[in-house]
N, C-alpha and C positions, 0 to 999 in steps of 0.2 A: 729350598730354594731360599736366600741371602737375605739374612736379620736388615742388612743393608740394603739390598735394592726393596725389601719392603719396608725398612723404615722411607729411605725414599722418596718411591710412588703414593707413601702416607702423607706425609708433608708434605707432598707435589697438591694431593689433591685435596689434604685436607684443609692448602692455604684456598682452595677457589671457593670451597664448601663456606670456610669462614666468612672468606667477602662473601657471599649470599646473604647467610649469616648473619653479620654485621651491617650491610647494607638495609637488610628489611627490617631489623631491628632497630635503628638510627631513624630510617624511613618512615617506622608505623609511629617510632615514640613521640617524633619530632612533631608530626601531624596529631598528636595529642593523645595516643591512643597509649594505654596502661603501658609501663615498661616492660611488667613480667607477662603481658598479653603478648606486646609486638618480640620479645625475647624468646615464646614459642611460634610464633610464627617465624621466625627468621629459625630457629634450631630444626621446623618440618622443613623447611624452605632448601634449606644444607644436606639435611638427611635422606630426600629423597633422593639427592644428588650424589650424593657420597656411599651408599651404600651398595646402590648397583656398580662404581665405580671403582670401590676397594674391592667388588666380589668377583669383579674382571678381568680386575688389571693387578692389585696389588698384593692380594691374597689369592690368585689363580696357582691351580697346582693338582697334583692328580690327589693327592690327599680334601681338597676344599672342593666346593662347588655355592650356586644361590640360587638359591630353593625356598619351597614354605617353613623347611624347621630351620636356613639358617634369619632368614625373614624375620620370624617370631622370637628366635634371640636378640637378632638386633632391636625391634622394636620393645625387647626387657633390657636391655640395654641403652638404648637411647631413653626408654622412660624413665631411666635411675640416672641417669645424666642429666636428662632437661630440669628434672626438681630440684634435683643440686645447684645446674646452672642457675635456675629460675629465683632461687632463694638467696642464693647472692647477690644476685644481678635486682633484687627488691631493695639488700639490705644496702645496697653498696649505694642504689638512688636514695634511700632514706636518710643513710648516712653524711653522703657526700652532696647529693643533686644530681640531675640527667647528665649532663656536660661533662661530669667524673664518671660516670659507670659509661657515657657511651668510649670513653678511654681505658674504661677499667676492662672492658668482653673482654678483648684480647687475650688476656690473664688467664678469667676466670676458665675461658675456652683452651687454652692452653693445657692448662692441669690436666682438666678434664680429655683434652685429647689424647696426652700420655695415657691415662686409663684405657679409654676406648680403645689403641690400637693394640695392650696388651691383652685385653677382652678379645678384641677383631681375632685377635695372628692364634691366639688358644680356644677360644671357646665359640665363637658367632659364623666361620668360616670351614670352619670342623664338619664332617658329615656327619 
């Protein structure tokens, strides 16, 4: 499976995930929920969609699958990246405020998305 094809699908699915994640985070934090909790809620919503779509579309192939082992790997990766994301979002919020945090979230998630692509391609969805 070509890296270009995988990258294109990962990016497309990632944009959909990110819109859901960002929308949930902004909506909940706008309603007064702590930005760290809102960020986790957003990431959960995006992750639920992304795990399945990336496993079935982006990384689908003879040497890949979506099962219990892959889910456990994904959960480990997701936990690590969520801790990093939540720490960064909280630090940005404390430093420059909520509206700047909303604007900064795409950059934080872009960096973590690149890491997630590499881990997904070479570890998460492997047999």
